[in-house]
C-alpha positions, 0 to 999 in steps of 0.5 A: 491467284492467292498472292494476286500476282505479287510473287513470280512462280518458281523464282529464287531470291538472290540477296545482294553480294555486298553492303553497297548493293541493293536488292530489287529494282529502282522502279516498281510496277503497280500491282493488279488487284484481284478485281483487276485480274477479274476484269482482264479475264472477262475479255471485254475492253477496259476504259481507264482515264479521266472521262469521255463524251458518251459511253456509247462511243467506247470500244465494246466487246462480246461479253461471254459471261453476261451474254451481251456486249460491253466495256468496263470503266475504271476512272483515275483515282477510283480504281479500288473504290467501286466498279462501273461498266456499260452493257448492251442487251441485244434486241428482243433478247436477254442477258444471262442470269447472274448473282453476286454478294456485292451491291449493284445498281443500274441506270438505263441510258437507252431502250426499254425492257424488264428485269426478273429477280429471284432467289434460289428456291423461290417458286416465282420471280418478281419482275418490273419494267424500265425505260430510258431514265430509270434507276434501279437496284437488284437485291444483294445476292439475288439472281437477276436477268435483264430483258430487252423488250424493243427491237433496238439494243438497250444500253445500261450503266452498271454501278457496283461495290464489287472491288471491295469484296473481290479484293478481300475474298478473291475466291470467285465461288464465294462471290458468285456461288454463295448460297446466303440469302439476304432478307431485304427482298419483299413483295413491295420491293419495286413499288416506287416511293416519292416521299422526300426525307432528310439525310441524318448527316447533312439535313438535305433531301433524300428519297428511299426507293428501290426504283426511280422510274424517270430520273430525267423528270423526277422532282428535285427540291431546291437546295442552292448549296452548289450554286443559286438554283441548284436542285438535288436529292440523294436516292437510297436504293436497296441497303443504302450502301451505294452513294448516289446524288441526282442534281440539276440547275438552270441553264446558263449557270455553273457550279463553284469549283471545289475539292474532295477525295477521289470517288465521285463519278459525274454522269450527264443525263440531259443537256450538254456541258463540260467539267474542268479539273486541275491539281490543287498544286496549281492553286485556286486561280490556275491561269493567273498562276501560270498553270493554265496548261494543267487544267483538264477539260472533259466535254460530255453529252448524255451518257458522258462521264467524268471523274470529279477528282482524279489522282487521289483527290488533290484536284479542284473540279467545276461543272458547266452547263452549256445547252439551252436545256436544263442539265441533269446529272447522276453522281455515283460515288461507290460505298456511301460510308467510305466516300463520306469518311474520305470527305470528312478527312479532306482537311482534318482527321475527323473521327466518326460522329464528329462534325466537320465543315462541308465541301460546299462551304467556301474556303474562306469559311473553312470549306472546300469551295472556291467562291465566285469572287475569288475564282480565276477570271478565265473560268467565266470568260471560257464559259460565256464563250461556250454559251455564245456558241450554243446561242444560250443565255448567261443567267448567273446572278451578278450578286454571286460575284460580289465579295 
């Protein structure tokens, strides 16, 4: 597979016979990447699209390599940026051990159990327990095995940087049988850390911990950038290569619409809600502009996911909480440096180390967000109708709608 399926085996090229004839075809088929080929060979279903209500409702298949059941997830616009899948660990059972040179984090959607971690030649394994709501990482290129401690299936969401090394080095032995031992692993590797720090690039809250036992109830400091009452942290796990954000806000509120590059995947952890996204070409007020039919809506419950900006990122998107329960979300964006670099180049070609206006700043100030006073009136109308169906109160401060 050195050419990635780009050359037909045994084929012979025939050049055009005259000046007015062209070689090749008028339409081209998008090539499968080495990572695409690998997913196809794994023998489990692959979801491709914008979003879904609950990962547990996806079609699953028997996963011979891992020893459980699962499905791959490939969101529109994020195909080459990161890898995602959902895996079921059988009751009182365990998955097969694996190791790989790409980063991998897990979120426990359902169940409880433990993970064993070790490097080749280690005299003993490290192990730690997890339950619903736990977010954890495994050390790069370590052997690891997921074990289910309950009599019901355990369901976990896997989030990886697999496409990058697989597409650069398509030799599977290099990815899965590489003997190199990274040095990040130690005795206190899975000791939770609650200390809040500050990110270098945005001065917002961060937390360095290789395991966060309970994302559903952990502290989220007040941030207010996306909307009034917005709370947020950035977890840094392992080497810090994978970008995560955990955020929530009071029920009865919704975020401003904003635009950025493809890659951010929204995972609902608690509550109920929906995301609307539409192409930038439909404008900041799509219904008023006559393009309401281009607005895509994805409803979700816990375990539901949506890609914020499909189609390469030329889309606005907006998130709404509908239930009486305060919602909480986990955002997975793949490799941190790639995602941040793409965000910096949203409008201008910003070089490394240079400043740019953040996405959360309103468009009137050079940012990427549609302010509440300038949004399409249909946004609020639809949202208030959804809250009424749930018997939930609209709690947006009236001041945000004043220019």
